[in-house]
C-alpha positions in Angstrom: 26.3 -9.9 -30.0 23.9 -11.6 -27.6 20.6 -12.7 -29.1 17.5 -11.4 -27.5 14.7 -13.8 -26.5 11.0 -13.2 -25.7 8.0 -15.2 -24.4 4.4 -14.2 -23.9 3.0 -15.9 -20.9 -0.6 -16.1 -19.6 -1.1 -16.5 -15.8 -4.2 -18.6 -15.4 -6.0 -20.4 -12.6 -9.2 -20.4 -10.5 -10.3 -17.3 -8.5 -8.3 -16.2 -5.5 -5.3 -18.7 -5.9 -2.8 -15.8 -6.0 -2.3 -15.1 -9.7 -2.0 -11.3 -9.2 0.3 -11.8 -6.2 2.6 -14.0 -8.3 2.7 -11.4 -11.1 3.5 -8.6 -8.6 6.3 -10.7 -7.0 7.8 -11.6 -10.4 7.9 -7.9 -11.4 9.0 -6.6 -8.1 6.2 -4.0 -8.0 2.5 -3.8 -7.7 0.9 -4.0 -11.1 -2.1 -6.2 -10.6 -4.8 -5.8 -8.0 -4.3 -8.0 -4.9 -7.4 -8.7 -2.8 -8.8 -11.6 -0.8 -12.0 -11.1 -2.7 -12.3 -13.4 -5.8 -12.7 -11.9 -9.3 -10.7 -8.7 -8.5 -9.0 -8.9 -11.9 -11.6 -8.3 -14.6 -9.4 -7.5 -17.5 -6.1 -8.8 -18.9 -3.3 -6.9 -17.2 0.1 -6.8 -18.9 3.4 -6.8 -17.1 6.8 -6.9 -18.6 9.9 -8.4 -17.0 13.2 -7.8 -18.8 16.5 -9.2 -17.6 19.5 -8.9 -19.8 18.6 -10.5 -23.2 15.3 -12.2 -22.0 11.9 -10.4 -21.9 8.8 -12.0 -20.5 5.4 -10.4 -21.3 2.7 -11.5 -18.8 -1.1 -11.3 -18.9 -2.8 -11.7 -15.6 -6.2 -13.1 -16.4 -9.5 -13.2 -14.4 -10.1 -16.3 -12.2 -11.3 -19.1 -14.4 -14.7 -20.4 -13.3 -18.0 -21.6 -14.8 -19.9 -18.3 -15.6 -23.3 -17.4 -14.2 -23.6 -13.9 -15.6 -22.8 -12.0 -18.8 -19.8 -10.4 -17.1 -18.6 -13.9 -16.1 -18.9 -15.1 -19.7 -16.8 -12.1 -20.9 -14.2 -12.8 -18.2 -13.9 -16.5 -19.3 -13.6 -15.5 -22.9 -10.7 -13.2 -21.9 -9.0 -16.3 -20.3 -9.6 -18.4 -23.4 -8.3 -15.7 -25.7 -5.2 -15.3 -23.6 -4.4 -19.1 -23.7 -4.8 -19.1 -27.5 -2.4 -16.2 -28.1 0.6 -16.9 -25.9 3.8 -19.0 -25.9 3.2 -20.7 -22.6 0.9 -20.6 -19.5 1.7 -20.3 -15.9 -1.0 -22.4 -14.2 -1.5 -21.4 -10.5 -3.2 -23.7 -8.0 -3.5 -23.9 -4.2 -1.5 -26.5 -2.3 -4.5 -28.5 -1.0 -8.1 -29.3 -1.8 -10.1 -31.2 -4.4 -9.5 -30.7 -8.1 -12.0 -28.1 -9.2 -14.2 -28.4 -12.3 -12.8 -25.2 -13.6 -9.2 -26.6 -13.2 -10.3 -29.7 -15.2 -11.7 -27.4 -17.9 -8.3 -25.5 -18.0 -6.4 -28.7 -18.3 -8.6 -29.7 -21.3 -7.9 -26.4 -23.0 -4.2 -26.9 -22.5 -4.4 -30.3 -24.1 -6.4 -28.9 -27.0 -3.9 -26.1 -27.6 -0.9 -28.4 -26.9 0.3 -25.6 -24.7 3.5 -25.6 -22.7 2.5 -25.1 -19.1 4.4 -24.5 -15.9 2.5 -25.4 -12.8 2.9 -23.1 -9.8 1.6 -24.5 -6.5 1.2 -21.3 -4.6 0.7 -20.6 -0.8 3.1 -23.3 0.3 3.7 -21.2 3.4 0.3 -22.3 4.6 1.2 -26.0 4.4 2.4 -27.5 7.7 2.8 -31.1 6.4 5.1 -31.3 3.4 3.8 -34.7 2.6 0.6 -33.1 1.5 2.5 -30.9 -0.9 4.2 -34.0 -2.5 0.7 -35.6 -2.9 -0.5 -32.4 -4.6 2.4 -32.4 -7.1 1.7 -36.1 -7.9 -2.0 -35.4 -8.3 -1.5 -32.8 -11.0 1.5 -34.4 -12.7 -0.8 -37.4 -13.4 -3.2 -35.1 -15.3 -0.9 -33.2 -17.6 2.7 -33.2 -18.9 3.9 -30.0 -17.4 7.1 -28.3 -18.4 7.8 -28.0 -14.7 6.1 -28.0 -11.3 7.3 -25.3 -8.9 6.0 -25.0 -5.3 6.2 -21.3 -4.3 4.9 -18.6 -2.0 4.0 -15.2 -3.4 3.6 -13.9 0.1 7.2 -14.8 1.2 9.0 -15.2 -2.1 9.9 -18.8 -1.6 10.6 -20.7 -4.8 10.6 -17.6 -7.1 14.1 -18.0 -8.3 13.2 -21.5 -9.6 10.0 -20.2 -11.0 11.7 -17.4 -12.9 14.3 -19.8 -14.3 11.6 -22.1 -15.7 9.8 -19.1 -17.2 13.0 -17.9 -18.9 13.3 -21.3 -20.5 10.1 -20.6 -22.5 11.6 -17.6 -24.2 12.4 -18.0 -27.9 14.8 -16.0 -30.1 12.9 -12.8 -30.9 13.3 -9.0 -30.6 12.0 -7.4 -27.5 8.5 -6.1 -28.0 8.7 -3.5 -25.2 11.6 -1.1 -24.6 13.7 -1.8 -21.5 15.3 1.7 -21.7 13.3 3.2 -18.8 15.0 0.8 -16.3 18.4 1.4 -17.9 17.8 5.2 -17.7 17.0 4.9 -14.0 20.1 2.9 -13.4 22.1 5.5 -15.4 20.7 8.3 -13.3 21.6 6.5 -10.1 25.2 6.0 -11.5 25.4 9.7 -12.4 24.2 10.7 -8.9 26.7 8.4 -7.3 29.5 9.8 -9.5 28.5 13.3 -8.7 28.5 12.7 -5.0 31.9 10.9 -5.1 33.5 13.6 -7.3 36.5 15.5 -5.8 34.5 18.8 -5.6 31.6 17.2 -3.9 33.9 15.4 -1.4 35.8 18.6 -0.8 32.5 20.4 -0.1 31.4 17.6 2.2 34.7 17.9 4.1 34.3 21.6 4.4 30.8 21.1 5.8 32.2 18.6 8.3 35.0 21.0 9.3 32.4 23.8 9.9 30.4 21.5 12.1 33.4 20.4 14.1 34.5 24.1 14.5 31.0 25.1 15.7 31.0 22.2 18.1 34.4 23.2 19.5 33.4 26.8 19.9 30.3 25.7 21.7 32.3 23.6 24.1 34.7 26.4 24.7 31.9 28.8 25.5 30.3 26.4 27.9 33.6 25.9 29.7 34.1 29.6 30.2 30.5 30.1 31.1 30.8 27.5 33.9 34.0 29.2 35.1 32.2 32.5 35.3 29.4 31.0 37.2 31.7 29.4 39.7 33.5 32.7 40.3 30.2 34.4 40.9 
């Protein structure tokens, strides 16, 4: 019997780097809010990806920044709590720009927690010179011992097979915490519908419908031929 594996993963990063877009791309559906406006995600959003024996449970956190309001303080606390209670972090950054103070704070938290971290350099579709991307990878690899560094594009889907493979490596032997039966039930319904359509009775019914249409078409052509003949005689 195949042993199931599970990993709880927090998606963290500064505001508007594409964390929610990455979560939606990984899950194949829209779960988190996607907006060009920073700080759209104000609570921890959970998404579950189950493929065969592996289950990944994601929390999409608010953008990490230095708070100026009470709401900002609560959002940063949510990020800190997420980092403390997961198996690994997916750290999302942009492909260019200076290292932000908030990113430095996150790297310090990773070190304090001795957290396994996968670095996702998002929005690579916006980079024209690939040399800049290599420099970005070198910049971050010098600051932390990442499990992997994966350039990707949540907009176009580039690099997501590699990203998913790296995330799956973080899963440890464990029962699945969320049922994957709904997906299996949908697949089973599709199979049942396909079998019903391909059944002999259904095929026979479809053939009869096709014959009726052909007969009606033939009768229409015959009527038109005789009608033209009558008009010519008149």
